C-alpha positions in Angstrom: 0.0 0.0 0.0 1.2 3.5 -0.8 1.8 5.8 2.1 0.6 9.4 1.7 2.6 12.4 3.0 -0.4 14.6 3.8 -3.8 13.8 5.3 -7.3 15.4 5.4 -7.1 19.0 6.6 -3.3 19.5 6.1 -2.4 22.9 4.6 -0.2 22.5 1.5 1.3 24.9 -1.1 1.6 24.2 -4.9 5.2 24.4 -6.3 4.2 25.2 -9.9 1.2 26.7 -11.8 -1.5 24.1 -12.2 -3.2 24.1 -15.6 -6.2 22.2 -16.8 -5.3 18.9 -18.4 -8.7 18.7 -20.0 -10.4 17.1 -17.0 -11.5 20.1 -15.0 -15.2 20.9 -15.5 -15.9 24.3 -17.1 -12.3 25.0 -18.0 -10.5 24.6 -21.3 -7.4 22.5 -21.6 -4.4 24.7 -20.7 -6.4 27.2 -18.6 -4.6 28.3 -15.5 -6.4 26.8 -12.5 -4.1 27.6 -9.5 -1.0 29.8 -9.3 2.3 28.6 -8.0 2.6 29.4 -4.3 -1.2 29.2 -3.6 -2.2 27.5 -0.3 -5.0 25.0 0.0 -6.2 22.2 2.3 -6.3 18.5 1.6 -9.9 17.3 1.4 -9.3 13.8 0.0 -6.5 11.4 -0.7 -6.7 8.9 -3.6 -4.6 7.0 -6.1 -4.3 7.1 -9.9 -3.3 3.8 -11.7 -2.8 2.4 -8.2 0.8 3.8 -8.0 0.4 7.6 -7.8 -1.1 9.4 -4.9 -3.5 12.2 -5.9 -4.6 14.8 -3.3 -7.8 16.7 -3.8 -6.9 20.2 -2.5 -9.4 22.9 -1.8 -8.0 26.3 -2.7 -10.5 28.6 -0.9 -9.3 31.9 -2.4 -9.7 30.5 -5.9 -12.9 28.6 -5.1 -11.6 25.4 -6.6 -10.9 21.8 -5.6 -8.0 20.5 -7.8 -6.3 17.2 -7.9 -2.5 17.5 -7.3 0.3 14.9 -7.4 2.5 14.6 -4.3 5.5 16.0 -6.1 3.6 19.2 -6.9 3.0 20.0 -3.2 5.0 21.1 -0.2 3.9 22.0 3.3 2.2 25.4 3.6 5.0 26.7 5.9 7.8 25.5 3.7 
């Protein structure tokens, strides 16, 4: 089983701009969803293809919940 670094409620920061890969409802592929440095809170932890951890992160200021890979996130205070 894969061990996740963050859990529900943890504050995290994205390390790069997050753009729509064509799966975000109401946005076009390539649209900027979340700017690098934005802080959000983990609301769910899941997997993709059973080997990648995907965090659903709620970015309150942007009003969006976006899926992020573990390597795209750092702790909010880092």
